[in-house]
Steps between C-alpha positions, in 0.01 A plus 500: 500500500122523417457127573514579873209744478265239350504240786503790748181633350359150539605490865330832559181385322486165680573674828189719444302192404607316818397807701151489338456131581623559855253785538216276380601227751531759775141607433339155494275607791459869412132594461415586139857470381551459123811321373743672261696336219805665343506489116847463354608706199814475286717807465602669171705312257842593352509453123841376387432493135302294245544165335550459130126456460436828686390355828606705804762367736398598851614430854273561794592702804318324781157522667304723732164500676277670238191505716340349807149364447251471789268209524164650603318163517263483800629331807289253699265645760563403866219543750597689809167569666606868548220714361725782393714265287415514125634286213463592132403207272576608145624825360542827690677678783383666816532881486694646793553862603796575722542864597350606165703258286307231317638149463355158420537161668384139496572466878166500669632472856293793620419648845268764636693794642407709808301737287281214380635478143607194301873513461797289379747360748731787429230762573379595151126562451316240293297690248141424382158648474366606841136438587265781597219367715567150367494607133812468282567712193750301285529806272608727777844617612728250669539543871602307811258247639372558859432177679592567861306451817362856478270406207133506596165397355245776547163411656183448295151575624243215459287554193328162476388230739380152402356250743470143376251353743186300569205603711308208650161464332378279790542781755182639655389851435691728738820286497817698441859438395791746525828507312798740567657674198818705519544794265776759464474884470718730289766513767526123517327467841280199543135510614302196596143517380223260582259364245183372679245301313145445648238281341190706446294259293528194281775568250567845642775625728557843631851623535668772707866617461641669810829648618618574857419849627869551600605478136272783379517867604167667564313169541201519741428130527698183573530319274469732196282368216665532161242318298187288517252330275363165392637203305241294312539142372294279272364161582829343388702696741646733241548868583267729298601832644704699256843626596739654566375685813660836574594535863545862623602689804210676680472866405734717703700207642867439427766249604633589845862491373438764237523270198325619188142367459390443137142552393454120486693340786509171311282285268370176634525264203222239506639298210832323444616373162153579357314289752332611824739500794228437759270199509213394727471120530427275790845484657663692780568867439867543427747743331704307250705793374556850605669711231575872504752695295639743762824466684726680744839648411796262499880494499719305262560150638662318209563526129582281203636561145289368214615376162429829336704686758207625702581528871175390673464617855279330762371719782394431859137572407501200258518724190757472226619769259781560258792692639670548167639306202870423441627619165738313270736633230635336188755616240547458123864388551566333835871464415525875508432518874786578741544288811537717814544220759255389760274369224437846355516604133510842337360584160713642220461627146578146395224341704245765402246659728300291747161371390283512811191305581328266744589132524328267262447767226683530167842332511518519882495189717291441813616510861473266794459634851677327784770365267844597372653436162809285531827559308493345149863384542531126441792346687561217244502743212735735678736218597518385142578859385758531780690190365492639144627838608772346715612286210515808281695688754751215535543468123583869468739471794674213315516722189683772700749241633556373149559845361744566782691182417509597131630844590763361724614259219521798264706702748740210553586511125680825565874435579 
């Protein structure tokens, strides 16, 4: 009796629908989870004949789940304070490589593994555009992002020194004032120089720049003079000596630690922002600012993820540099993706190939570091759907009972 197959197909379809709702409810707190909604479809129809006017007489044969649609709406971001956590706001998926197999996920609950690479909680490598010496090539080949404690910031030799200071115009001729200045060589070692200013005449100050003899190989005197000359001022206390002043190592001398010595050790900049950095007015001699552009090497101390996916590292030497940029992928047909569990998706012919890029470009959304995307399952919506599916299941159960009663009545007609 075909009437039994019709409510049985309904029971099967509503059973699948209840499973989908239950799965959504089970994943209310799953990071990056996207709800799924079964779409019912009627089965083929049996044509019994036609009416006198030629209209077909048809009887349906039940229902089935024709498709399951995924709701890819963005979930709310939840701040975690964990720097390796990343939430996508808008379109896109993180690209993950697990033992050579590429998958995609919205779950940004990442960690840094023992090799120093950004990984998913299941161990897959999060792919992006690695930085080389702090420079990112977004048109390069995707690769894992190194952000472990082994990352270093190379040293930089001092090339420019600027002293913002005043020399006391009221001082008598012969008065002097000294200021220490630290510079760095090519190996990142620091050297403390001494800038000594001696008033030689009205509106004129001689200067001498010296370094300790112990810092310089081959030096015959202590301290070693690296530069000397005169600074001249006008009657308004403004510096008239032109700059910059090139400071050099004495011929034949080198740093004692073997660091490379450039032809010009550094340039002493006498102006800052277009105005003279040194003044001579009737107030105490003082250094207001001491700026130089060298620094020692440093190790990675912290990092943060920017909106465009750039992983910005901060180093112990106070420097910051890009470690890499997280990539995102999008697809022409999101419904064509296959769920693999643990928040992962696999592309198919139906989804089309992944369109890769950096966050905030094209159709791709931005990212938020220190946050996770919450599930987009809404408990009130799911409970409403649960009641509807339960009612449908009960109605089809009643239809089975009714058909059974009808069949029993028919059987009882037989003597």
